[in-house]
Backbone bond lengths (Angstrom), bond angles and torsions (degrees), N, CA, C in turn:
res aa  C-N    CA-C-N  psi(-1)  N-CA   C-N-CA  omega(-1)  CA-C   N-CA-C  phi
1 X - - - 1.591 - - 1.434 115.80 -
2 X 1.345 120.33 133.67 1.384 125.83 -171.56 1.675 106.98 -67.13
3 X 1.341 107.77 152.60 1.513 111.33 179.65 1.552 112.08 -68.82
4 X 1.367 118.08 138.32 1.388 120.76 -176.90 1.625 114.04 -73.41
5 X 1.255 117.87 132.24 1.506 122.21 176.00 1.524 106.49 -63.99
6 X 1.266 116.48 129.42 1.502 121.74 -179.06 1.499 108.36 -96.76
7 X 1.416 110.38 126.79 1.453 124.30 178.58 1.501 104.48 -115.29
8 X 1.291 112.59 130.72 1.413 119.84 -178.49 1.527 113.15 -102.82
9 X 1.305 119.19 128.35 1.383 120.69 -179.71 1.539 111.42 -105.79
10 X 1.378 115.84 126.53 1.410 121.69 -167.65 1.589 105.18 -98.65
11 X 1.359 116.51 166.86 1.381 122.32 -178.08 1.491 113.13 -60.62
12 X 1.293 119.15 -34.93 1.538 122.32 172.18 1.474 111.41 -71.13
13 X 1.353 121.20 5.91 1.548 120.99 176.66 1.441 113.79 82.39
14 X 1.395 122.17 0.55 1.363 125.07 -179.23 1.532 106.91 -80.65
15 X 1.332 112.11 144.94 1.466 121.99 176.67 1.579 111.39 -103.43
16 X 1.352 113.05 137.54 1.513 115.26 -177.00 1.457 105.48 -130.35
17 X 1.371 112.93 127.59 1.488 122.52 174.23 1.559 106.02 -95.39
18 X 1.310 113.17 107.52 1.555 115.83 178.78 1.541 112.73 -67.08
19 X 1.349 113.01 -30.78 1.406 119.88 -178.94 1.544 112.83 -60.03
20 X 1.412 114.36 -43.12 1.468 118.25 -174.23 1.634 106.92 -102.62
21 X 1.403 110.62 4.37 1.489 115.69 -175.52 1.560 118.36 46.33
22 X 1.359 112.68 50.19 1.412 118.56 -176.79 1.435 111.41 -154.11
23 X 1.335 118.20 155.83 1.404 121.80 171.84 1.568 113.38 -71.27
24 X 1.341 119.79 148.75 1.397 115.10 -176.01 1.571 110.05 -137.58
25 X 1.275 117.92 160.33 1.524 121.70 178.19 1.498 110.99 -102.83
26 X 1.325 112.42 170.18 1.457 115.85 173.25 1.511 115.41 -56.24
27 X 1.402 115.29 -35.70 1.429 123.67 175.80 1.457 111.81 -62.66
28 X 1.349 116.30 -40.75 1.546 121.42 178.64 1.549 106.31 -66.59
29 X 1.259 124.48 -40.88 1.392 127.21 173.71 1.474 110.17 -57.58
30 X 1.372 118.54 -51.44 1.377 122.20 -179.39 1.553 115.60 -55.07
31 X 1.432 114.71 -42.65 1.429 119.69 177.71 1.587 110.38 -66.40
32 X 1.297 117.77 -40.89 1.485 118.73 170.69 1.496 112.46 -47.35
33 X 1.303 117.35 -59.76 1.455 129.23 178.99 1.562 107.11 -48.67
34 X 1.308 112.24 -58.31 1.536 122.76 -173.13 1.550 104.16 -56.28
35 X 1.350 124.01 -36.37 1.487 123.71 179.41 1.445 118.61 -82.63
36 X 1.487 111.95 2.65 1.435 115.34 168.79 1.563 111.04 107.96
37 X 1.403 114.77 -3.88 1.457 114.76 -178.61 1.544 109.42 -77.61
38 X 1.272 114.63 160.55 1.524 123.35 169.12 1.459 108.34 -105.71
39 X 1.362 116.97 134.43 1.486 119.07 173.54 1.441 111.22 -124.14
40 X 1.325 112.94 159.18 1.463 123.33 179.72 1.544 105.36 -132.51
41 X 1.280 120.91 120.14 1.451 125.73 177.98 1.447 109.93 -97.30
42 X 1.325 124.51 117.23 1.512 125.29 175.84 1.455 108.39 -120.57
43 X 1.380 112.56 151.48 1.471 120.78 176.70 1.635 105.70 -77.46
44 X 1.283 111.67 135.53 1.440 115.33 -172.81 1.468 113.29 -73.49
45 X 1.325 117.23 -24.13 1.500 115.17 178.35 1.529 110.25 -91.80
46 X 1.332 119.21 -45.19 1.456 115.60 -171.77 1.569 108.77 -93.91
47 X 1.175 122.26 -20.86 1.507 123.98 -170.75 1.510 116.34 83.95
48 X 1.298 115.24 4.06 1.408 127.27 -171.31 1.616 106.85 -62.42
49 X 1.275 117.54 137.71 1.503 118.65 176.64 1.506 111.84 -80.07
50 X 1.410 117.54 112.12 1.442 122.36 177.27 1.471 110.63 -105.97
51 X 1.319 120.37 20.82 1.457 118.37 178.43 1.492 117.81 -49.92
52 X 1.410 109.64 -55.98 1.450 117.63 -173.47 1.596 109.44 -57.95
53 X 1.309 116.77 -43.88 1.350 120.27 -178.35 1.631 117.98 -61.95
54 X 1.407 105.39 -35.86 1.481 112.58 177.59 1.545 109.45 -72.03
55 X 1.396 114.04 -44.44 1.388 120.91 -178.97 1.638 111.60 -54.01
56 X 1.329 107.68 -48.54 1.509 115.86 177.24 1.496 113.40 -59.32
57 X 1.359 114.72 -35.35 1.587 118.89 174.20 1.398 106.05 -63.15
58 X 1.409 123.19 -46.71 1.425 120.49 -172.21 1.461 110.99 -70.31
59 X 1.429 120.39 -32.23 1.323 120.19 172.99 1.559 116.06 -63.42
60 X 1.347 108.83 -43.34 1.492 114.97 -179.43 1.641 110.56 -59.01
61 X 1.338 111.72 -44.71 1.469 117.15 -178.54 1.544 109.90 -60.05
62 X 1.376 115.84 -41.69 1.520 122.02 -178.09 1.620 105.69 -67.91
63 X 1.306 114.52 -43.32 1.484 112.65 -178.97 1.641 113.68 -67.48
64 X 1.380 114.00 -28.82 1.397 115.88 179.93 1.555 118.50 -81.41
65 X 1.382 111.60 -40.30 1.450 118.60 -172.25 1.609 110.76 -111.85
66 X 1.353 118.24 -18.34 1.536 116.80 179.92 1.564 105.77 -99.07
67 X 1.350 108.48 -152.56 1.465 110.43 175.87 1.575 107.34 -93.63
68 X 1.220 120.71 121.26 1.381 126.13 177.82 1.583 119.33 -52.66
69 X 1.270 119.88 137.48 1.511 124.11 174.34 1.489 106.72 -103.49
70 X 1.420 116.91 -35.40 1.418 118.42 -172.17 1.530 113.12 -99.58
71 X 1.305 118.27 115.67 1.487 123.97 -172.65 1.531 105.44 -75.04
72 X 1.308 120.39 161.67 1.512 126.91 175.34 1.498 103.23 -52.29
73 X 1.269 118.02 -57.41 1.586 122.13 -177.35 1.565 110.60 -48.47
74 X 1.232 115.40 -50.26 1.508 119.29 -178.41 1.539 108.21 -62.96
75 X 1.370 118.79 -40.89 1.441 117.26 -175.24 1.578 106.97 -73.35
76 X 1.357 116.88 -31.95 1.466 115.26 177.85 1.536 109.97 -65.74
77 X 1.309 114.13 -44.79 1.424 119.13 -178.52 1.580 111.77 -60.63
78 X 1.207 118.59 -45.25 1.474 118.82 176.28 1.447 107.49 -61.32
79 X 1.372 126.98 -46.71 1.449 128.16 179.92 1.618 108.70 -52.75
80 X 1.353 117.50 -43.80 1.438 123.23 179.83 1.481 113.58 -60.59
81 X 1.360 119.29 -31.31 1.365 126.10 176.51 1.561 116.92 -71.53
82 X 1.356 119.22 -20.49 1.392 118.36 -174.51 1.515 111.27 -74.04
83 X 1.261 114.86 125.39 1.505 119.16 179.05 1.642 107.32 94.91
84 X 1.370 117.63 -14.25 1.413 124.95 178.57 1.533 110.40 -69.78
85 X 1.287 123.01 143.34 1.456 120.41 176.01 1.607 112.51 -58.92
86 X 1.202 122.26 -25.45 1.430 121.46 175.99 1.486 116.53 -93.68
87 X 1.259 116.93 19.28 1.426 123.70 176.82 1.590 109.10 -61.24
88 X 1.256 122.52 -45.56 1.459 124.52 -177.78 1.630 106.99 -65.42
89 X 1.314 114.76 -35.86 1.544 117.44 177.26 1.559 110.68 -67.74
90 X 1.267 116.72 -34.59 1.451 119.61 178.81 1.585 113.38 -66.80
91 X 1.379 110.24 -37.06 1.331 120.09 -178.07 1.538 110.83 -67.67
92 X 1.387 113.57 -47.77 1.446 117.18 -178.89 1.593 111.20 -68.13
93 X 1.334 117.73 -29.51 1.454 126.91 179.64 1.569 107.38 -66.73
94 X 1.329 116.39 -42.86 1.450 119.07 -177.82 1.424 111.73 -71.53
95 X 1.437 114.40 -42.39 1.561 120.36 178.57 1.564 107.24 -57.45
96 X 1.431 116.32 -50.73 1.528 114.30 -178.00 1.457 112.90 -62.52
97 X 1.350 117.17 -42.95 1.417 117.91 -179.85 1.504 116.84 -60.73
98 X 1.386 115.16 -41.58 1.487 116.98 175.81 1.416 108.17 -65.47
99 X 1.387 118.78 -38.07 1.479 117.31 178.87 1.532 118.86 -63.80
100 X 1.298 110.97 -35.40 1.544 119.16 169.62 1.410 113.02 -64.10
101 X 1.315 119.09 -44.88 1.541 122.18 176.25 1.485 108.03 -60.29
102 X 1.173 120.44 -50.61 1.556 125.91 -176.63 1.615 109.87 -60.54
103 X 1.391 116.40 -39.04 1.462 116.38 -179.04 1.593 104.25 -71.44
104 X 1.311 119.49 -41.79 1.449 118.55 -179.22 1.561 109.54 -65.67
105 X 1.276 122.93 -35.16 1.409 122.91 173.32 1.532 113.44 -61.71
106 X 1.420 115.81 -42.63 1.461 115.94 175.84 1.441 111.98 -64.62
107 X 1.360 119.22 -38.04 1.447 120.17 -179.38 1.510 109.68 -63.50
108 X 1.393 121.40 -46.44 1.416 122.52 -179.26 1.485 108.03 -63.88
109 X 1.346 121.96 -46.11 1.465 123.80 173.48 1.495 114.69 -50.21
110 X 1.343 116.72 -48.53 1.462 121.05 175.63 1.560 114.06 -61.91
111 X 1.311 116.55 -38.14 1.520 118.53 175.27 1.505 107.33 -67.83
112 X 1.264 121.67 -43.30 1.475 120.68 -173.69 1.541 108.62 -72.19
113 X 1.331 120.64 -34.85 1.464 124.11 171.99 1.592 109.08 -62.67
114 X 1.218 118.52 -43.59 1.501 122.47 178.06 1.607 109.41 -60.51
115 X 1.171 117.02 -46.60 1.455 126.94 176.84 1.483 111.69 -60.60
116 X 1.363 121.17 -39.53 1.293 125.74 -178.76 1.492 111.84 -75.48
117 X 1.426 117.85 -31.78 1.416 118.42 -178.89 1.557 110.44 -75.13
118 X 1.219 120.36 -28.66 1.533 125.72 -179.75 1.471 106.78 -132.73
119 X 1.365 123.18 67.13 1.468 116.22 179.90 1.589 116.82 -64.78
120 X 1.274 118.78 -15.51 1.316 121.27 -177.10 1.571 111.87 -101.60
121 X 1.418 114.89 1.70 1.384 115.80 173.95 1.534 127.47 -56.35
122 X 1.399 110.31 -33.88 1.424 111.95 175.75 1.532 111.48 -74.19
123 X 1.432 114.45 -34.37 1.484 115.59 176.97 1.467 114.05 -67.66
124 X 1.351 117.00 -34.01 1.475 122.43 174.72 1.505 111.62 -63.79
125 X 1.307 120.05 -43.72 1.447 126.39 174.62 1.569 112.46 -58.73
126 X 1.272 113.42 -44.03 1.481 121.20 176.53 1.504 108.73 -64.21
127 X 1.221 120.32 -45.50 1.570 122.23 -178.69 1.560 106.16 -64.89
128 X 1.397 122.10 -41.39 1.430 123.10 176.19 1.488 112.64 -54.07
129 X 1.402 112.39 -47.97 1.436 118.59 -172.14 1.614 107.33 -71.80
130 X 1.285 118.76 -33.15 1.416 120.91 171.10 1.428 117.18 -65.12
131 X 1.281 120.31 -33.62 1.442 131.95 -178.54 1.661 102.95 -71.30
132 X 1.270 116.98 -47.63 1.468 122.91 179.89 1.590 107.49 -58.51
133 X 1.368 115.33 -49.05 1.481 118.22 -172.27 1.536 102.91 -66.69
134 X 1.339 122.32 -45.51 1.443 124.05 -178.14 1.554 110.54 -57.81
135 X 1.386 119.37 -41.78 1.375 122.27 179.37 1.743 107.23 -63.84
136 X 1.257 113.28 -42.78 1.545 116.03 -174.66 1.601 98.60 -67.79
137 X 1.275 126.97 -51.58 1.469 123.35 -176.55 1.501 108.37 -59.52
138 X 1.331 125.23 -41.88 1.408 121.90 -176.13 1.453 112.19 -66.76
139 X 1.432 113.37 -36.65 1.457 112.64 173.81 1.451 118.18 -69.53
140 X 1.328 120.08 -29.81 1.503 121.91 174.74 1.493 108.32 -72.02
141 X 1.341 119.76 -36.58 1.502 115.84 175.03 1.458 112.92 -63.71
142 X 1.265 117.37 -44.26 1.487 126.78 -178.13 1.714 107.94 -62.12
143 X 1.272 112.20 -40.07 1.399 115.49 178.30 1.591 110.44 -67.63
144 X 1.200 114.25 -43.32 1.651 120.73 177.87 1.589 106.14 -63.24
145 X 1.242 120.61 -37.19 1.353 117.68 179.28 1.540 118.06 -77.28
146 X 1.278 112.04 -26.44 1.548 120.78 175.75 1.512 108.55 -104.69
147 X 1.298 118.24 87.79 1.436 118.91 -175.53 1.618 115.66 -69.79
148 X 1.303 119.10 -22.63 1.409 123.74 168.93 1.455 118.74 -58.94
149 X 1.370 116.15 -28.23 1.340 128.65 176.88 1.631 108.40 83.98
150 X 1.299 116.77 -3.11 1.510 121.32 -178.55 1.547 107.51 -82.89
151 X 1.390 109.79 138.00 1.518 117.31 -176.40 1.647 99.33 -74.90
152 X 1.348 113.91 150.83 1.447 120.65 176.57 1.569 105.13 -59.09
153 X 1.511 114.32 151.88 1.363 121.16 -173.22 1.612 109.17 -83.06
154 X 1.273 114.43 -27.17 1.455 116.07 177.79 1.527 111.13 -119.05
155 X 1.393 110.47 158.15 1.425 109.25 173.38 1.482 121.17 -68.07
156 X 1.316 115.21 -20.67 1.391 120.12 179.17 1.562 110.42 -82.53
157 X 1.303 116.33 137.00 1.445 120.19 -175.98 1.530 107.83 -69.21
158 X 1.316 113.91 144.36 1.515 117.34 -176.39 1.689 103.27 -83.35
159 X 1.345 108.08 148.23 1.496 116.23 -174.38 1.537 104.04 -84.76
160 X 1.311 115.44 137.67 1.536 114.46 174.69 1.478 107.78 -69.73
161 X 1.321 114.00 156.48 1.441 123.54 179.47 1.582 109.12 -65.06
162 X 1.374 115.37 147.42 1.417 115.91 -177.57 1.421 112.99 -64.70
163 X 1.400 123.70 155.13 1.440 121.41 178.43 1.566 104.70 -74.89
164 X 1.281 114.06 153.21 1.407 129.59 -177.50 1.620 112.37 -46.54
165 X 1.288 115.12 125.11 1.482 117.11 179.34 1.574 109.68 88.57
166 X 1.277 121.15 -7.89 1.464 121.32 177.57 1.642 109.75 -89.87
167 X 1.240 122.73 138.72 1.444 120.32 -175.96 1.590 106.64 -76.00
168 X 1.292 112.12 154.95 1.524 116.04 178.55 1.495 107.24 -69.29
169 X 1.284 115.37 150.75 1.502 121.86 -174.70 1.504 109.68 -60.34
170 X 1.266 122.75 -26.67 1.547 118.19 178.78 1.381 116.59 -73.60
171 X 1.352 117.50 -15.42 1.526 123.97 174.55 1.417 105.77 -96.35
172 X 1.486 119.06 138.60 1.413 121.27 173.38 1.509 112.94 -74.49
173 X 1.272 115.45 142.54 1.413 117.67 -177.22 1.539 106.70 -73.16
174 X 1.324 112.32 146.65 1.554 115.90 179.05 1.415 108.93 -67.88
175 X 1.380 115.08 142.94 1.321 123.46 -176.99 1.569 110.88 -80.64
176 X 1.332 111.69 138.30 1.417 117.67 178.76 1.463 112.63 -88.83
177 X 1.358 116.70 148.66 1.453 119.52 -172.31 1.518 110.11 -47.11
178 X 1.316 120.36 -40.02 1.489 122.68 -170.44 1.501 106.58 -67.81
179 X 1.345 119.21 -40.11 1.407 127.88 -175.75 1.489 110.57 -68.10
180 X 1.388 118.53 -33.04 1.485 122.72 179.42 1.473 114.22 -73.11
181 X 1.393 115.49 -27.93 1.524 119.99 179.64 1.435 111.67 -72.03
182 X 1.355 122.45 -23.86 1.407 122.47 -168.40 1.551 111.76 -84.52
């Protein structure tokens, strides 16, 4: 797991990111987390870990001013579990459920990225399969027409024999009286 970025919280309630050498806001921390970074917020004087309190503050702001994720019923249910013997079980369940949702989201994003990289790949594969099927069908038709199973000797197709009564192509056809008058 990557090392957490340390954010120092000063007595004046300002947050300082030593990695970026700048003061940050709760929104900056939210963006860091949303981009996949881990953060750890510590009190500058005491060294106390304030990460949970700051993350809860970020969630509270998102729920108040953004589009809420947690419904009133869900919040009430979570509150009911505090102090309950199954509180740890709820915590593990929520963590596993969120982990599963995040994994599914990564899988869908990877599949979408793959589709965007080569949007015609499925069509190209379908075309390849159609060409293979056409080649097999053509070979079977040729095999059925050539009962000896021998391949033709020349690349040029043989001409079929002329129908009965028709002159061979090497001889000119006799002129009809109408054609000779013109």
